[in-house]
N, C-alpha and C positions, 0 to 999 in steps of 0.2 A: 829782742824779746817778742814772741808771738802773742797775740791776744786771742781770746776765746772765739771771736768771730771768724778767725782765719784757720780754724781747726781743719785738719785733713778730712776729706769726705770719707764716709764709711765705705770700706771695700766690699764689693758684692762677690759672694762665693759663686764661682762658676762650677757647674756640674760637669763631671767627666762623662763623655759619651761612651757607652759600652754596647757592643753588638754581640749577641749570642746566636750562634748558628746551629740549627738542628737540635733544639733544646728538649726534644722528646715531649714530655708532659708539661713543660714550662716551670717545673718545680725549682730548678736552679736559679732561673731568672727571678722568680718570686722571692726566693730566700735572699738573694742579693739585694733586691729592692727593699725588703723588710729590714735587713741588717744595716744598710746604708741609705736611708730614704732621702737624705739631703746631699749625698755625695755623687750619685750616679744617675744619669738619664739613660734608661735601658731600652733597647730595641731587641725583642726576642723573636726568633724565627723557628719554624718547624719544616721538616722535609715533607711532612704529610699534609694532605688537605684537611680542612676542618672536620669533615665527616670521618676520614680515616683516623685523625687524632682522637676524636671522641670515642671511636670504636676500640682503638688500641689501648688508650689510657683513660679509663672511666673517670679518674680523679681530675683530669684536665678540665672537665666541664666547670668545676668550682674555681679553678685557677684562672681560666681565660674569661 
């Protein structure tokens, strides 16, 4: 019979690592992060430079 002092330690939830490549305006990565905030550690990338990104996708300024 186990006593209360020897209870199993609480399990820590590990986040799954996700890499998104060439996410355009980063809206997909943002949606994923909002939908599953405790499940994924997200790294998002773009093929464009920051300047090109902001010129092509005006809404990305608010996302990045």
